[in-house]
N, C-alpha and C positions, 0 to 999 in steps of 0.2 A: 540341365541347362549350363551354358558353358560359361565360362570366367568372362568374358567380355558381354554376356548377357543381362542389360541393365535391369530385367527383372518384370514384373507387372507393374502398369501405369500408376504413378503417384507412390511408388516405394523404393527406398532408396537402397541399394544393395550395400549388402555389409562387407568390407574388405577385410582380409585376413590379416593380423597383424604384424607389423614388418619390424623384427629388433634393431633394425638401423633407422629406424623413423621415431623421430621424438614423438612425447607424448604430446596430444591437442592441447593447447593451453586453453585455460578457463577464464573467467574474471579474475585478473587478481586483486589478492586479498587487499593490499594497500589503497586499492580504486573504492572497493566497497565499505573498508573504512572509513574513506575520508567522505566517501557519500553519505555515509551515515550519521558522520561529526557534524557535515555541512548542513543536513536536514534539520538535525535536531540543536544545533548552534543555532541556526537560523530563526527556527521557532521561539527559542529560548531568549535570543537577543528583541525578537517583537513583542515577547511578554514583558519583557524589562521597560521597554519604551513606550508600551501601551496598547490599547485594544485595537485601534486602527492599524499599528504598523503590523501585530499579530496576525491580523486579517489579511494585510497584506504580503505577507509572507506564507501564510494559508493559503490563500490564492494560486500562487505559485505553484504549491506543491499540489495542490489539487488538480491543476492543469499538467503537471507534469506525469502526476501518478495515472490519471485519465488517458493520457498518450501511451502509458506504458502496459496497462491494463488492456486498453485497447489492442496493441500491438501485440501484446503475450497472447490474445484469446483470435487474433486474425479479424478484429471489427473491422466494419466498413467504416468510411471513412466521415460519414454522418453520425455515428455513434459517439465518437469521441468528443464532439463540439459539445453534445447534449451533455454528457457526462459531467465535463468541465464546465460549464453554467450550474448546472445543478448545483457544484460544489459551492459556487461563487456566490450562488443566492442563498443557499442557506448559511452562510458569514453574513451577507447584508440582512437576512432575517434574524438572526441573533443581535445584529448590532442596533438594530431599530427598535427592536421590539422593548415592549416597557417593561418587560419582566425578563429579560435578557436570560433565558431557559432555552435548555436543547432543546424543549417540546415547540419553539417557536418553527423549528424547521419543519413541522409535519407538513405543513401547508405546500413546501416546495417539494418535498419528497413526492406527496399527491400528484402536483403539478409535472414534477418530471416522470412519473408513471405514466401519466395521460399522454405526454409527449414521447417517449417511447414506444407505446403502445402504437400511435397515429404514423407514428414513423416506420415503424415494422411494417405496419398494412400497405404504407406505400411502397416499401423495400419488395414485400413480397409479389406485389403488382409489377413491380419492376421486373424482377427474376423470371417471371413465370413470362411474362413476354419476350425475355430472352433465353427461354429454355430452347435449346436445340430439339429438332423432332426424335420421334423416336429411333431409335438406335445407333444415332450418332455420339459415340460418345469422347470428350475432348482427350486428346492424347495423354495430359498430364492430369487427370481428374483426381479428386480428393476432396474428402470431407473438408478437411481443413482450409481449403482454398473456395467453398460454398458450390462446390460443382456437382453435389449429390441430388439435391431437388431443391426448389425453394422453400419447402416447409421446412425440412430439416436446417436450412441455412437461416432463416428467420428465427429458427427455435434456439440456435447459438447465438445470435444476434441480441435475441430478448434477455437471455441469461447474462451475456457480456455487459450490455446496456445496464440493466438492475442491479446488478453485483456493482457495476461500478461506481452507478448513482450512489448506492449506499455506503461504499469505501467512502467516497468522497464527504458525504456527509456526517460520516464518523468523525472525521479528522476536524469537523466544527468543535468538537468536543473541546478542544482546548481554550477556543473562542469563549466557549460559553462559560468554562470555568474563570476566564480571565476576567469576565466581565460581569461576574456575581455580584450581588450587593445583597450586605446583611448575613454573610456566610462566618461562621465563628472563626475562620482561618484565612488568611491574607491571600485575596485571587489569585495576585502575580504569581506567590510565593509557591502555591499548590501547583499550577499550572507548570510552573518551572521545575517542578519536586517530580511530576510526573515525566513531562519530556526527558528531565536528565537520567530516571530510573530506566524507561523505555532505549535510550539512547546509548546508555552506558552497558545494556544487557546485549544489546546486539554488538555492539563494538568489541567487548571482551570474549563472547562467543565466535565471533567470527575469528579472532586473534587465536586464539585457544585452539580452535579447530585448525587453522594452520600451522600450529605446532604440533599438532598429530593427535591431540585429545580428539576421543569419541564426540561423534556431536550433541547428544543428549547429555553427557557429560560436562561440554561445553557450554551448553545453553543452560546448564542448572548451575554452573558456577556464575555464568553471566548475571543472572536474576539475582543471586546473593549479593554481588557486588553492585549492581543497580539500586538494589537497597539500601545497600551501605553510603552510596552516595547522596539516597536522598538524605540519610539518618544525617551524614556530615553537613547537609545545607541548613537542614532543622538546628544543629547544633551552634554553627556558625553565623545563623540569622537574627538578627536582632529586630525584627519589625514583627515580633508576634507568632511568628512558625518555631513550634518546639520541635524539638528531636523526634518525638513521636509520631507528629503531622507530618515530617519530612518524610519520615520512614515508610509510613503506610501509604501517603501520596505516590512517593517512588517504588513501593511495591505493586502499587494498582498497575504502573505502566510495565515493570517488568514483570510479573507474572504473565503478561499477554504479549508483550512483545517478544519475548523467549520463545512459546512455542510457535508463535508465527514464523519466526526467523528459522527456526528449525524447522519447519515445512518447507522454507524455502530451500534452504540446504539439501534435502533431502531431492526435493522436486529437479535441482539441478546441480548434478555431481561437477564436482570440483575437476574433473578431468574431461568435461563435456567442451567438444570442438565449438563456439560460438564467434558467429561472425559480427563484424564492430555494430550493425544496429542491435542485435540481439544482446550485444553486451550492455550497451547504454538503457534498453528495457531492464534487464537483470541488477544493475546498478541502480536504477530509480525504483523499483521494487521492493530494493533489500533497503533503501535508506528510508521509503516512505510508508510502506506497507505496513511493517510493526507499529509504527506509530499511530497509525490510520487506526488499526484494531485496538489498540490500547486507550484509547480515546476516552470512548464511553466508558468504561470503570476508573480513569482519572476523574471523570466529571463528577459521577456518582460520589467518590471518596472526597473530592474535594467541596461538594455541596453540603456532602451530610457529616462529616466527619467533625465531631466536637473537637472545641480548641483544648 
């Protein structure tokens, strides 16, 4: 194959390293840290102001997460609104439920799964009708672009949609902590401690990784600092949150957010060449995905931890 041959369709040729050419720039660490601080800070502010304020913040973050998740996995335009609406309805279900429990989202998840299945059936029919005749292969065919077969494309869409719905509903866990009634510890402070632990973990891990520390070590140190942040909150709070409760709630957020952020770091090397749309996707995933994954454990701890 000659140097100018682009190679098989759908594949990008690998260029030889040029010592005179600067290394491709990835997403700036300062941007990632700012995005994490903004996402966690807005959620913490919402938890301070009240349940409806927190719900408003979570809806915005669920929409952003749905868009970023769909773009990262090359979803069709119809999948992203389905995922975003499911997250918003999960928040509403927790707010209007008499029990204000996380289980109130079960009906939303069931309805979202049914909607996803119906959408995929319609998508498969549309893709089948547009499938070219045998032997006519598009010049730039690739699995990521959905040009392999209608069945394969619908399978990818199904995975993207269902996983996106789950992630959006997971984020509702902070709201379920905030609106709980009769729990041993203050609901608002437990939600804040969980968000503080998760956010501090990701911020410090990213900064330490930028400083040259190995990613697993940076994640581990980040978890410890996130736990310490919750302990400090419990120590200075005067509304019934003890140092132990703050530590445990923050630990619940930190021990999940740390590994999730580490997985994101491993999935996207710091030297990856990222176009502007991909950079926005990375920023949103780094800021919101660890928080979403940590929410269920924060909920369990916030709901059942003795005072």
